[in-house]
mmCIF file of the N, C-alpha and C atoms, coordinates in Angstrom:
data_MODEL
# 
_entry.id   MODEL 
# 
loop_
_atom_site.group_PDB 
_atom_site.id 
_atom_site.type_symbol 
_atom_site.label_atom_id 
_atom_site.label_alt_id 
_atom_site.label_comp_id 
_atom_site.label_asym_id 
_atom_site.label_entity_id 
_atom_site.label_seq_id 
_atom_site.pdbx_PDB_ins_code 
_atom_site.Cartn_x 
_atom_site.Cartn_y 
_atom_site.Cartn_z 
_atom_site.occupancy 
_atom_site.B_iso_or_equiv 
_atom_site.pdbx_formal_charge 
_atom_site.auth_seq_id 
_atom_site.auth_comp_id 
_atom_site.auth_asym_id 
_atom_site.auth_atom_id 
_atom_site.pdbx_PDB_model_num 
ATOM 1   N N  . UNK A 1 1  ? 2.972  6.658  -12.127 1.00 0.00 ? 1  UNK A N  1 
ATOM 2   C CA . UNK A 1 1  ? 2.590  5.401  -11.413 1.00 0.00 ? 1  UNK A CA 1 
ATOM 3   C C  . UNK A 1 1  ? 3.809  4.937  -10.606 1.00 0.00 ? 1  UNK A C  1 
ATOM 4   N N  . UNK A 1 2  ? 5.013  4.960  -11.254 1.00 0.00 ? 2  UNK A N  1 
ATOM 5   C CA . UNK A 1 2  ? 6.216  4.514  -10.627 1.00 0.00 ? 2  UNK A CA 1 
ATOM 6   C C  . UNK A 1 2  ? 6.453  5.406  -9.411  1.00 0.00 ? 2  UNK A C  1 
ATOM 7   N N  . UNK A 1 3  ? 6.493  6.627  -9.519  1.00 0.00 ? 3  UNK A N  1 
ATOM 8   C CA . UNK A 1 3  ? 6.815  7.558  -8.395  1.00 0.00 ? 3  UNK A CA 1 
ATOM 9   C C  . UNK A 1 3  ? 5.765  7.369  -7.240  1.00 0.00 ? 3  UNK A C  1 
ATOM 10  N N  . UNK A 1 4  ? 4.451  7.274  -7.506  1.00 0.00 ? 4  UNK A N  1 
ATOM 11  C CA . UNK A 1 4  ? 3.527  7.128  -6.533  1.00 0.00 ? 4  UNK A CA 1 
ATOM 12  C C  . UNK A 1 4  ? 3.751  5.819  -5.705  1.00 0.00 ? 4  UNK A C  1 
ATOM 13  N N  . UNK A 1 5  ? 3.971  4.711  -6.402  1.00 0.00 ? 5  UNK A N  1 
ATOM 14  C CA . UNK A 1 5  ? 4.240  3.464  -5.707  1.00 0.00 ? 5  UNK A CA 1 
ATOM 15  C C  . UNK A 1 5  ? 5.554  3.489  -4.951  1.00 0.00 ? 5  UNK A C  1 
ATOM 16  N N  . UNK A 1 6  ? 6.568  4.182  -5.523  1.00 0.00 ? 6  UNK A N  1 
ATOM 17  C CA . UNK A 1 6  ? 7.888  4.332  -4.869  1.00 0.00 ? 6  UNK A CA 1 
ATOM 18  C C  . UNK A 1 6  ? 7.706  4.895  -3.509  1.00 0.00 ? 6  UNK A C  1 
ATOM 19  N N  . UNK A 1 7  ? 6.880  6.002  -3.450  1.00 0.00 ? 7  UNK A N  1 
ATOM 20  C CA . UNK A 1 7  ? 6.596  6.688  -2.174  1.00 0.00 ? 7  UNK A CA 1 
ATOM 21  C C  . UNK A 1 7  ? 5.909  5.860  -1.158  1.00 0.00 ? 7  UNK A C  1 
ATOM 22  N N  . UNK A 1 8  ? 4.950  4.982  -1.635  1.00 0.00 ? 8  UNK A N  1 
ATOM 23  C CA . UNK A 1 8  ? 4.169  4.155  -0.744  1.00 0.00 ? 8  UNK A CA 1 
ATOM 24  C C  . UNK A 1 8  ? 5.008  3.018  -0.051  1.00 0.00 ? 8  UNK A C  1 
ATOM 25  N N  . UNK A 1 9  ? 5.917  2.444  -0.705  1.00 0.00 ? 9  UNK A N  1 
ATOM 26  C CA . UNK A 1 9  ? 6.568  1.182  -0.242  1.00 0.00 ? 9  UNK A CA 1 
ATOM 27  C C  . UNK A 1 9  ? 7.151  1.309  1.141   1.00 0.00 ? 9  UNK A C  1 
ATOM 28  N N  . UNK A 1 10 ? 7.883  2.357  1.510   1.00 0.00 ? 10 UNK A N  1 
ATOM 29  C CA . UNK A 1 10 ? 8.406  2.468  2.920   1.00 0.00 ? 10 UNK A CA 1 
ATOM 30  C C  . UNK A 1 10 ? 7.368  2.420  3.993   1.00 0.00 ? 10 UNK A C  1 
ATOM 31  N N  . UNK A 1 11 ? 6.178  2.998  3.697   1.00 0.00 ? 11 UNK A N  1 
ATOM 32  C CA . UNK A 1 11 ? 5.115  3.119  4.640   1.00 0.00 ? 11 UNK A CA 1 
ATOM 33  C C  . UNK A 1 11 ? 4.551  1.767  5.006   1.00 0.00 ? 11 UNK A C  1 
ATOM 34  N N  . UNK A 1 12 ? 4.573  0.782  4.162   1.00 0.00 ? 12 UNK A N  1 
ATOM 35  C CA . UNK A 1 12 ? 4.007  -0.481 4.380   1.00 0.00 ? 12 UNK A CA 1 
ATOM 36  C C  . UNK A 1 12 ? 4.534  -1.185 5.633   1.00 0.00 ? 12 UNK A C  1 
ATOM 37  N N  . UNK A 1 13 ? 5.815  -1.213 5.820   1.00 0.00 ? 13 UNK A N  1 
ATOM 38  C CA . UNK A 1 13 ? 6.357  -1.845 6.978   1.00 0.00 ? 13 UNK A CA 1 
ATOM 39  C C  . UNK A 1 13 ? 6.127  -1.038 8.248   1.00 0.00 ? 13 UNK A C  1 
ATOM 40  N N  . UNK A 1 14 ? 6.107  0.287  8.097   1.00 0.00 ? 14 UNK A N  1 
ATOM 41  C CA . UNK A 1 14 ? 5.813  1.194  9.252   1.00 0.00 ? 14 UNK A CA 1 
ATOM 42  C C  . UNK A 1 14 ? 4.470  0.942  9.800   1.00 0.00 ? 14 UNK A C  1 
ATOM 43  N N  . UNK A 1 15 ? 3.438  0.861  8.985   1.00 0.00 ? 15 UNK A N  1 
ATOM 44  C CA . UNK A 1 15 ? 2.078  0.641  9.486   1.00 0.00 ? 15 UNK A CA 1 
ATOM 45  C C  . UNK A 1 15 ? 1.685  -0.873 9.655   1.00 0.00 ? 15 UNK A C  1 
ATOM 46  N N  . UNK A 1 16 ? 2.645  -1.766 9.316   1.00 0.00 ? 16 UNK A N  1 
ATOM 47  C CA . UNK A 1 16 ? 2.332  -3.194 9.560   1.00 0.00 ? 16 UNK A CA 1 
ATOM 48  C C  . UNK A 1 16 ? 1.657  -3.859 8.511   1.00 0.00 ? 16 UNK A C  1 
ATOM 49  N N  . UNK A 1 17 ? 1.692  -3.388 7.260   1.00 0.00 ? 17 UNK A N  1 
ATOM 50  C CA . UNK A 1 17 ? 1.058  -4.086 6.148   1.00 0.00 ? 17 UNK A CA 1 
ATOM 51  C C  . UNK A 1 17 ? 1.960  -5.254 5.743   1.00 0.00 ? 17 UNK A C  1 
ATOM 52  N N  . UNK A 1 18 ? 1.383  -6.376 5.485   1.00 0.00 ? 18 UNK A N  1 
ATOM 53  C CA . UNK A 1 18 ? 2.119  -7.687 5.249   1.00 0.00 ? 18 UNK A CA 1 
ATOM 54  C C  . UNK A 1 18 ? 3.024  -7.457 4.066   1.00 0.00 ? 18 UNK A C  1 
ATOM 55  N N  . UNK A 1 19 ? 4.191  -8.125 4.149   1.00 0.00 ? 19 UNK A N  1 
ATOM 56  C CA . UNK A 1 19 ? 5.252  -7.944 3.112   1.00 0.00 ? 19 UNK A CA 1 
ATOM 57  C C  . UNK A 1 19 ? 4.793  -8.446 1.738   1.00 0.00 ? 19 UNK A C  1 
ATOM 58  N N  . UNK A 1 20 ? 3.792  -9.270 1.724   1.00 0.00 ? 20 UNK A N  1 
ATOM 59  C CA . UNK A 1 20 ? 3.315  -9.671 0.322   1.00 0.00 ? 20 UNK A CA 1 
ATOM 60  C C  . UNK A 1 20 ? 2.769  -8.483 -0.456  1.00 0.00 ? 20 UNK A C  1 
ATOM 61  N N  . UNK A 1 21 ? 2.195  -7.513 0.274   1.00 0.00 ? 21 UNK A N  1 
ATOM 62  C CA . UNK A 1 21 ? 1.690  -6.303 -0.413  1.00 0.00 ? 21 UNK A CA 1 
ATOM 63  C C  . UNK A 1 21 ? 2.832  -5.363 -0.803  1.00 0.00 ? 21 UNK A C  1 
ATOM 64  N N  . UNK A 1 22 ? 3.871  -5.392 -0.014  1.00 0.00 ? 22 UNK A N  1 
ATOM 65  C CA . UNK A 1 22 ? 5.065  -4.619 -0.397  1.00 0.00 ? 22 UNK A CA 1 
ATOM 66  C C  . UNK A 1 22 ? 5.662  -5.203 -1.651  1.00 0.00 ? 22 UNK A C  1 
ATOM 67  N N  . UNK A 1 23 ? 5.734  -6.518 -1.700  1.00 0.00 ? 23 UNK A N  1 
ATOM 68  C CA . UNK A 1 23 ? 6.230  -7.179 -2.884  1.00 0.00 ? 23 UNK A CA 1 
ATOM 69  C C  . UNK A 1 23 ? 5.364  -6.912 -4.079  1.00 0.00 ? 23 UNK A C  1 
ATOM 70  N N  . UNK A 1 24 ? 4.002  -6.819 -3.925  1.00 0.00 ? 24 UNK A N  1 
ATOM 71  C CA . UNK A 1 24 ? 3.099  -6.516 -4.967  1.00 0.00 ? 24 UNK A CA 1 
ATOM 72  C C  . UNK A 1 24 ? 3.379  -5.071 -5.515  1.00 0.00 ? 24 UNK A C  1 
ATOM 73  N N  . UNK A 1 25 ? 3.568  -4.172 -4.548  1.00 0.00 ? 25 UNK A N  1 
ATOM 74  C CA . UNK A 1 25 ? 3.822  -2.755 -4.848  1.00 0.00 ? 25 UNK A CA 1 
ATOM 75  C C  . UNK A 1 25 ? 5.145  -2.650 -5.628  1.00 0.00 ? 25 UNK A C  1 
ATOM 76  N N  . UNK A 1 26 ? 6.100  -3.467 -5.262  1.00 0.00 ? 26 UNK A N  1 
ATOM 77  C CA . UNK A 1 26 ? 7.377  -3.482 -5.994  1.00 0.00 ? 26 UNK A CA 1 
ATOM 78  C C  . UNK A 1 26 ? 7.187  -3.904 -7.456  1.00 0.00 ? 26 UNK A C  1 
ATOM 79  N N  . UNK A 1 27 ? 6.273  -4.913 -7.646  1.00 0.00 ? 27 UNK A N  1 
ATOM 80  C CA . UNK A 1 27 ? 6.025  -5.407 -8.972  1.00 0.00 ? 27 UNK A CA 1 
ATOM 81  C C  . UNK A 1 27 ? 5.344  -4.290 -9.758  1.00 0.00 ? 27 UNK A C  1 
ATOM 82  N N  . UNK A 1 28 ? 4.412  -3.623 -9.148  1.00 0.00 ? 28 UNK A N  1 
ATOM 83  C CA . UNK A 1 28 ? 3.728  -2.440 -9.886  1.00 0.00 ? 28 UNK A CA 1 
ATOM 84  C C  . UNK A 1 28 ? 4.811  -1.456 -10.302 1.00 0.00 ? 28 UNK A C  1 
ATOM 85  N N  . UNK A 1 29 ? 5.687  -1.140 -9.360  1.00 0.00 ? 29 UNK A N  1 
ATOM 86  C CA . UNK A 1 29 ? 6.721  -0.188 -9.608  1.00 0.00 ? 29 UNK A CA 1 
ATOM 87  C C  . UNK A 1 29 ? 7.590  -0.653 -10.745 1.00 0.00 ? 29 UNK A C  1 
ATOM 88  N N  . UNK A 1 30 ? 8.050  -1.875 -10.791 1.00 0.00 ? 30 UNK A N  1 
ATOM 89  C CA . UNK A 1 30 ? 8.830  -2.459 -11.819 1.00 0.00 ? 30 UNK A CA 1 
ATOM 90  C C  . UNK A 1 30 ? 8.111  -2.436 -13.152 1.00 0.00 ? 30 UNK A C  1 
ATOM 91  N N  . UNK A 1 31 ? 6.820  -2.881 -13.196 1.00 0.00 ? 31 UNK A N  1 
ATOM 92  C CA . UNK A 1 31 ? 6.075  -2.896 -14.426 1.00 0.00 ? 31 UNK A CA 1 
ATOM 93  C C  . UNK A 1 31 ? 5.825  -1.496 -14.979 1.00 0.00 ? 31 UNK A C  1 
ATOM 94  N N  . UNK A 1 32 ? 5.597  -0.572 -14.110 1.00 0.00 ? 32 UNK A N  1 
ATOM 95  C CA . UNK A 1 32 ? 5.429  0.774  -14.546 1.00 0.00 ? 32 UNK A CA 1 
ATOM 96  C C  . UNK A 1 32 ? 6.680  1.385  -15.211 1.00 0.00 ? 32 UNK A C  1 
ATOM 97  N N  . UNK A 1 33 ? 7.816  0.949  -14.518 1.00 0.00 ? 33 UNK A N  1 
ATOM 98  C CA . UNK A 1 33 ? 9.125  1.427  -15.011 1.00 0.00 ? 33 UNK A CA 1 
ATOM 99  C C  . UNK A 1 33 ? 9.499  0.845  -16.343 1.00 0.00 ? 33 UNK A C  1 
ATOM 100 N N  . UNK A 1 34 ? 9.269  -0.435 -16.521 1.00 0.00 ? 34 UNK A N  1 
ATOM 101 C CA . UNK A 1 34 ? 9.642  -1.106 -17.686 1.00 0.00 ? 34 UNK A CA 1 
ATOM 102 C C  . UNK A 1 34 ? 8.642  -1.126 -18.809 1.00 0.00 ? 34 UNK A C  1 
ATOM 103 N N  . UNK A 1 35 ? 7.369  -0.753 -18.447 1.00 0.00 ? 35 UNK A N  1 
ATOM 104 C CA . UNK A 1 35 ? 6.245  -0.717 -19.386 1.00 0.00 ? 35 UNK A CA 1 
ATOM 105 C C  . UNK A 1 35 ? 6.005  -2.181 -19.841 1.00 0.00 ? 35 UNK A C  1 
ATOM 106 N N  . UNK A 1 36 ? 6.318  -3.176 -19.017 1.00 0.00 ? 36 UNK A N  1 
ATOM 107 C CA . UNK A 1 36 ? 6.014  -4.476 -19.329 1.00 0.00 ? 36 UNK A CA 1 
ATOM 108 C C  . UNK A 1 36 ? 4.889  -5.039 -18.436 1.00 0.00 ? 36 UNK A C  1 
ATOM 109 N N  . UNK A 1 37 ? 4.138  -6.005 -18.886 1.00 0.00 ? 37 UNK A N  1 
ATOM 110 C CA . UNK A 1 37 ? 2.955  -6.533 -18.105 1.00 0.00 ? 37 UNK A CA 1 
ATOM 111 C C  . UNK A 1 37 ? 2.046  -5.541 -17.551 1.00 0.00 ? 37 UNK A C  1 
ATOM 112 N N  . UNK A 1 38 ? 1.761  -4.492 -18.388 1.00 0.00 ? 38 UNK A N  1 
ATOM 113 C CA . UNK A 1 38 ? 0.874  -3.427 -18.002 1.00 0.00 ? 38 UNK A CA 1 
ATOM 114 C C  . UNK A 1 38 ? -0.557 -3.971 -17.691 1.00 0.00 ? 38 UNK A C  1 
ATOM 115 N N  . UNK A 1 39 ? -0.922 -5.095 -18.296 1.00 0.00 ? 39 UNK A N  1 
ATOM 116 C CA . UNK A 1 39 ? -2.254 -5.505 -18.057 1.00 0.00 ? 39 UNK A CA 1 
ATOM 117 C C  . UNK A 1 39 ? -2.518 -6.044 -16.628 1.00 0.00 ? 39 UNK A C  1 
ATOM 118 N N  . UNK A 1 40 ? -1.416 -6.320 -15.921 1.00 0.00 ? 40 UNK A N  1 
ATOM 119 C CA . UNK A 1 40 ? -1.572 -6.846 -14.552 1.00 0.00 ? 40 UNK A CA 1 
ATOM 120 C C  . UNK A 1 40 ? -1.607 -5.677 -13.532 1.00 0.00 ? 40 UNK A C  1 
ATOM 121 N N  . UNK A 1 41 ? -1.289 -4.528 -13.936 1.00 0.00 ? 41 UNK A N  1 
ATOM 122 C CA . UNK A 1 41 ? -1.168 -3.437 -12.974 1.00 0.00 ? 41 UNK A CA 1 
ATOM 123 C C  . UNK A 1 41 ? -2.561 -3.049 -12.368 1.00 0.00 ? 41 UNK A C  1 
ATOM 124 N N  . UNK A 1 42 ? -3.638 -2.905 -13.146 1.00 0.00 ? 42 UNK A N  1 
ATOM 125 C CA . UNK A 1 42 ? -4.896 -2.454 -12.554 1.00 0.00 ? 42 UNK A CA 1 
ATOM 126 C C  . UNK A 1 42 ? -5.390 -3.379 -11.406 1.00 0.00 ? 42 UNK A C  1 
ATOM 127 N N  . UNK A 1 43 ? -5.304 -4.612 -11.580 1.00 0.00 ? 43 UNK A N  1 
ATOM 128 C CA . UNK A 1 43 ? -5.810 -5.584 -10.467 1.00 0.00 ? 43 UNK A CA 1 
ATOM 129 C C  . UNK A 1 43 ? -4.905 -5.346 -9.199  1.00 0.00 ? 43 UNK A C  1 
ATOM 130 N N  . UNK A 1 44 ? -3.583 -5.279 -9.381  1.00 0.00 ? 44 UNK A N  1 
ATOM 131 C CA . UNK A 1 44 ? -2.701 -5.003 -8.196  1.00 0.00 ? 44 UNK A CA 1 
ATOM 132 C C  . UNK A 1 44 ? -2.953 -3.726 -7.580  1.00 0.00 ? 44 UNK A C  1 
ATOM 133 N N  . UNK A 1 45 ? -3.286 -2.706 -8.319  1.00 0.00 ? 45 UNK A N  1 
ATOM 134 C CA . UNK A 1 45 ? -3.534 -1.433 -7.784  1.00 0.00 ? 45 UNK A CA 1 
ATOM 135 C C  . UNK A 1 45 ? -4.780 -1.407 -6.917  1.00 0.00 ? 45 UNK A C  1 
ATOM 136 N N  . UNK A 1 46 ? -5.801 -2.121 -7.438  1.00 0.00 ? 46 UNK A N  1 
ATOM 137 C CA . UNK A 1 46 ? -7.098 -2.246 -6.707  1.00 0.00 ? 46 UNK A CA 1 
ATOM 138 C C  . UNK A 1 46 ? -6.744 -2.953 -5.324  1.00 0.00 ? 46 UNK A C  1 
ATOM 139 N N  . UNK A 1 47 ? -5.958 -4.049 -5.333  1.00 0.00 ? 47 UNK A N  1 
ATOM 140 C CA . UNK A 1 47 ? -5.641 -4.776 -4.122  1.00 0.00 ? 47 UNK A CA 1 
ATOM 141 C C  . UNK A 1 47 ? -4.788 -3.829 -3.214  1.00 0.00 ? 47 UNK A C  1 
ATOM 142 N N  . UNK A 1 48 ? -3.902 -3.110 -3.685  1.00 0.00 ? 48 UNK A N  1 
ATOM 143 C CA . UNK A 1 48 ? -3.139 -2.189 -2.887  1.00 0.00 ? 48 UNK A CA 1 
ATOM 144 C C  . UNK A 1 48 ? -4.019 -1.129 -2.296  1.00 0.00 ? 48 UNK A C  1 
ATOM 145 N N  . UNK A 1 49 ? -4.951 -0.601 -3.077  1.00 0.00 ? 49 UNK A N  1 
ATOM 146 C CA . UNK A 1 49 ? -5.872 0.404  -2.600  1.00 0.00 ? 49 UNK A CA 1 
ATOM 147 C C  . UNK A 1 49 ? -6.743 -0.095 -1.462  1.00 0.00 ? 49 UNK A C  1 
ATOM 148 N N  . UNK A 1 50 ? -7.153 -1.340 -1.576  1.00 0.00 ? 50 UNK A N  1 
ATOM 149 C CA . UNK A 1 50 ? -7.988 -1.939 -0.543  1.00 0.00 ? 50 UNK A CA 1 
ATOM 150 C C  . UNK A 1 50 ? -7.256 -2.082 0.758   1.00 0.00 ? 50 UNK A C  1 
ATOM 151 N N  . UNK A 1 51 ? -6.004 -2.638 0.614   1.00 0.00 ? 51 UNK A N  1 
ATOM 152 C CA . UNK A 1 51 ? -5.262 -2.924 1.874   1.00 0.00 ? 51 UNK A CA 1 
ATOM 153 C C  . UNK A 1 51 ? -4.827 -1.480 2.522   1.00 0.00 ? 51 UNK A C  1 
ATOM 154 N N  . UNK A 1 52 ? -4.569 -0.519 1.737   1.00 0.00 ? 52 UNK A N  1 
ATOM 155 C CA . UNK A 1 52 ? -4.232 0.744  2.220   1.00 0.00 ? 52 UNK A CA 1 
ATOM 156 C C  . UNK A 1 52 ? -5.483 1.422  2.970   1.00 0.00 ? 52 UNK A C  1 
ATOM 157 N N  . UNK A 1 53 ? -6.665 1.201  2.387   1.00 0.00 ? 53 UNK A N  1 
ATOM 158 C CA . UNK A 1 53 ? -7.875 1.755  2.919   1.00 0.00 ? 53 UNK A CA 1 
ATOM 159 C C  . UNK A 1 53 ? -8.105 1.028  4.285   1.00 0.00 ? 53 UNK A C  1 
ATOM 160 N N  . UNK A 1 54 ? -7.855 -0.252 4.364   1.00 0.00 ? 54 UNK A N  1 
ATOM 161 C CA . UNK A 1 54 ? -8.047 -1.034 5.548   1.00 0.00 ? 54 UNK A CA 1 
ATOM 162 C C  . UNK A 1 54 ? -7.162 -0.547 6.622   1.00 0.00 ? 54 UNK A C  1 
ATOM 163 N N  . UNK A 1 55 ? -5.856 -0.351 6.211   1.00 0.00 ? 55 UNK A N  1 
ATOM 164 C CA . UNK A 1 55 ? -4.822 0.174  7.210   1.00 0.00 ? 55 UNK A CA 1 
ATOM 165 C C  . UNK A 1 55 ? -5.243 1.481  7.761   1.00 0.00 ? 55 UNK A C  1 
ATOM 166 N N  . UNK A 1 56 ? -5.768 2.378  6.919   1.00 0.00 ? 56 UNK A N  1 
ATOM 167 C CA . UNK A 1 56 ? -6.227 3.647  7.357   1.00 0.00 ? 56 UNK A CA 1 
ATOM 168 C C  . UNK A 1 56 ? -7.348 3.550  8.379   1.00 0.00 ? 56 UNK A C  1 
ATOM 169 N N  . UNK A 1 57 ? -8.314 2.696  8.153   1.00 0.00 ? 57 UNK A N  1 
ATOM 170 C CA . UNK A 1 57 ? -9.345 2.457  9.132   1.00 0.00 ? 57 UNK A CA 1 
ATOM 171 C C  . UNK A 1 57 ? -8.799 1.963  10.441  1.00 0.00 ? 57 UNK A C  1 
ATOM 172 N N  . UNK A 1 58 ? -7.893 0.984  10.416  1.00 0.00 ? 58 UNK A N  1 
ATOM 173 C CA . UNK A 1 58 ? -7.348 0.458  11.575  1.00 0.00 ? 58 UNK A CA 1 
ATOM 174 C C  . UNK A 1 58 ? -6.522 1.488  12.402  1.00 0.00 ? 58 UNK A C  1 
ATOM 175 N N  . UNK A 1 59 ? -5.772 2.286  11.682  1.00 0.00 ? 59 UNK A N  1 
ATOM 176 C CA . UNK A 1 59 ? -4.958 3.340  12.281  1.00 0.00 ? 59 UNK A CA 1 
ATOM 177 C C  . UNK A 1 59 ? -5.863 4.388  12.968  1.00 0.00 ? 59 UNK A C  1 
ATOM 178 N N  . UNK A 1 60 ? -6.973 4.700  12.255  1.00 0.00 ? 60 UNK A N  1 
ATOM 179 C CA . UNK A 1 60 ? -7.930 5.680  12.860  1.00 0.00 ? 60 UNK A CA 1 
ATOM 180 C C  . UNK A 1 60 ? -8.629 5.106  14.116  1.00 0.00 ? 60 UNK A C  1 
ATOM 181 N N  . UNK A 1 61 ? -8.892 3.882  14.114  1.00 0.00 ? 61 UNK A N  1 
ATOM 182 C CA . UNK A 1 61 ? -9.516 3.287  15.291  1.00 0.00 ? 61 UNK A CA 1 
ATOM 183 C C  . UNK A 1 61 ? -8.527 3.260  16.454  1.00 0.00 ? 61 UNK A C  1 
ATOM 184 N N  . UNK A 1 62 ? -7.268 2.945  16.150  1.00 0.00 ? 62 UNK A N  1 
ATOM 185 C CA . UNK A 1 62 ? -6.206 3.002  17.231  1.00 0.00 ? 62 UNK A CA 1 
ATOM 186 C C  . UNK A 1 62 ? -6.044 4.429  17.675  1.00 0.00 ? 62 UNK A C  1 
ATOM 187 N N  . UNK A 1 63 ? -5.944 5.387  16.781  1.00 0.00 ? 63 UNK A N  1 
ATOM 188 C CA . UNK A 1 63 ? -5.854 6.767  17.186  1.00 0.00 ? 63 UNK A CA 1 
ATOM 189 C C  . UNK A 1 63 ? -6.996 7.137  18.185  1.00 0.00 ? 63 UNK A C  1 
ATOM 190 N N  . UNK A 1 64 ? -8.205 6.815  17.756  1.00 0.00 ? 64 UNK A N  1 
ATOM 191 C CA . UNK A 1 64 ? -9.341 7.117  18.629  1.00 0.00 ? 64 UNK A CA 1 
ATOM 192 C C  . UNK A 1 64 ? -9.249 6.499  20.021  1.00 0.00 ? 64 UNK A C  1 
ATOM 193 N N  . UNK A 1 65 ? -8.806 5.218  20.054  1.00 0.00 ? 65 UNK A N  1 
ATOM 194 C CA . UNK A 1 65 ? -8.621 4.608  21.374  1.00 0.00 ? 65 UNK A CA 1 
ATOM 195 C C  . UNK A 1 65 ? -7.614 5.415  22.255  1.00 0.00 ? 65 UNK A C  1 
ATOM 196 N N  . UNK A 1 66 ? -6.426 5.731  21.619  1.00 0.00 ? 66 UNK A N  1 
ATOM 197 C CA . UNK A 1 66 ? -5.401 6.454  22.370  1.00 0.00 ? 66 UNK A CA 1 
ATOM 198 C C  . UNK A 1 66 ? -5.882 7.872  22.735  1.00 0.00 ? 66 UNK A C  1 
ATOM 199 N N  . UNK A 1 67 ? -6.631 8.481  21.866  1.00 0.00 ? 67 UNK A N  1 
ATOM 200 C CA . UNK A 1 67 ? -7.167 9.853  22.172  1.00 0.00 ? 67 UNK A CA 1 
ATOM 201 C C  . UNK A 1 67 ? -8.104 9.868  23.327  1.00 0.00 ? 67 UNK A C  1 
ATOM 202 N N  . UNK A 1 68 ? -8.961 8.800  23.364  1.00 0.00 ? 68 UNK A N  1 
ATOM 203 C CA . UNK A 1 68 ? -9.947 8.686  24.455  1.00 0.00 ? 68 UNK A CA 1 
ATOM 204 C C  . UNK A 1 68 ? -9.340 8.282  25.765  1.00 0.00 ? 68 UNK A C  1 
ATOM 205 N N  . UNK A 1 69 ? -8.160 7.742  25.771  1.00 0.00 ? 69 UNK A N  1 
ATOM 206 C CA . UNK A 1 69 ? -7.509 7.393  27.034  1.00 0.00 ? 69 UNK A CA 1 
ATOM 207 C C  . UNK A 1 69 ? -6.977 8.627  27.772  1.00 0.00 ? 69 UNK A C  1 
ATOM 208 N N  . UNK A 1 70 ? -6.654 9.680  27.004  1.00 0.00 ? 70 UNK A N  1 
ATOM 209 C CA . UNK A 1 70 ? -6.126 10.910 27.663  1.00 0.00 ? 70 UNK A CA 1 
ATOM 210 C C  . UNK A 1 70 ? -7.195 11.778 27.983  1.00 0.00 ? 70 UNK A C  1 
# 
């Protein structure tokens, strides 16, 4: 869990995901590392999954717009 979240965090600012979600991901990373507050991780992971899915949809839409211009 720690490694997966660690890899995600830099991508958030690149694709324009709000910093609140970056903070949430850092909490997941910390909780996974320390094995504390594990009961809060599942809800945060669902929220992060949802925001990442939305970002993928928006990026795909933007890609299609750019692709169709050429």
